[in-house]
N, C-alpha and C positions, 0 to 999 in steps of 0.2 A: 504494500500500500504506500501511498504518498506520505513522506515524512518519517518513515521507519528506517533506522540504520541497522546494518547487520551486526550481530554480536560477535566478539572475538571468541575463538575456540577456548573451552575451559582448560585450565592447566591441571596437571595431575596433583600438584601440591600447592594450593593457593597461598599458603604462608611461607613458602620456601624462600622468597626474597627477603622476608623479615628475619629468618633464622640465619641467613648467610651473612648479614651485617651485624649480628649481635656479638658483643664483647662483654666479658665480666667486668664489674665495676667495684670500686671500694667506697662507693657513695650510695646512700639509701635515702629515699624520700617516701614517707608513709603518712597519709592523712595530714599533710601539711607540715610534718615534722621532718627535718633533715638530720641525717647522721652520717658523719664521715667515719667509715668503718676501720680506719687506721688506728693503731695503738697510740696513746699519748695525746689524743685530741681533746679539746674541751667539749663537754656535752652541751648541746643546744638547749635542752630543757632547763639546765642550770642557769644559763644566760637569760633565758626568757623569764624565769621565775625571779631572778635578781632584778631585772628591769621592772617587773610589776611590783616589787617590794617598795619601790619609790612611791608609788601611788598609795600604798598602805600607810607609809610614813606621813604622807600629806593628809590623809584622813584623820590620823591620830592628832596631827598638828591643829586641825580644825575641830577637835573634840567630838568626833562622831561617836555615837553609843557603841559599846563593846559588842553587842549582838550584831549590829550592822557591819562592824569590822570583821567579825568572824565569817559572816556571809560573804563579804567581799573577798577575804582570803580564800575561802572554799571555792568560790566561783572563778576568780581571776588568777590566783597564784597556784593553788593546789591542782586545779584542773589542767594546767599546762603540763605538769609532771605526770599526773595519772593518765592523761589522755594518750601520752606517747610511751607509757611504761613498757609496752610490748616491744618497742624498738630498742630502747636504750638499756633495759635492765640486764640483759644477758651479757652485754659487753662493758658494763659499768665496773670500774675499779673501786677499791675501798675508799680511795680519795674522793671519787665522784659521789659515792653514797654519803660520805662524811659531809661533803659540801651541801648535799640535799638536806641532810638533817640540820645543818647549820642554818639554812634558810628557815626551816620550821622553828628552830629555837629563837631566831631573830624575830619571827612573826609573833611567837609567844610573848616575847618581851614587849613588843610594840603594842599588842592587843591587851596583854595583861591576864591571859588565861592559858590553860594547857590545851594543846592541839594534838590530834592523832599523828603518829609517826608515819612516814611514807615508806 
């Protein structure tokens, strides 16, 4: 009929062109969290959590109620770490986990109450 184009012949393996160009990588991106899989690198969740701690300090400075600061910590700071725990936990060193616990202890001091460990 008028306007129809002939289809190309089907290939035996439609994804073969994808597999031929694939190379292993030492970099991982999972649900918006990036992780360099090389030893000795800084964990992205630690950096993100530290950046969000600034906002928690500002809330304390403006005398926000303790209940609201705990909610802010849970939603903004803790969620960054727990969201990507499947990516970083396996390759985390003792130093990395110590840094995460340090963030929790800092938040406890800012808020003035005990928080669950990560």
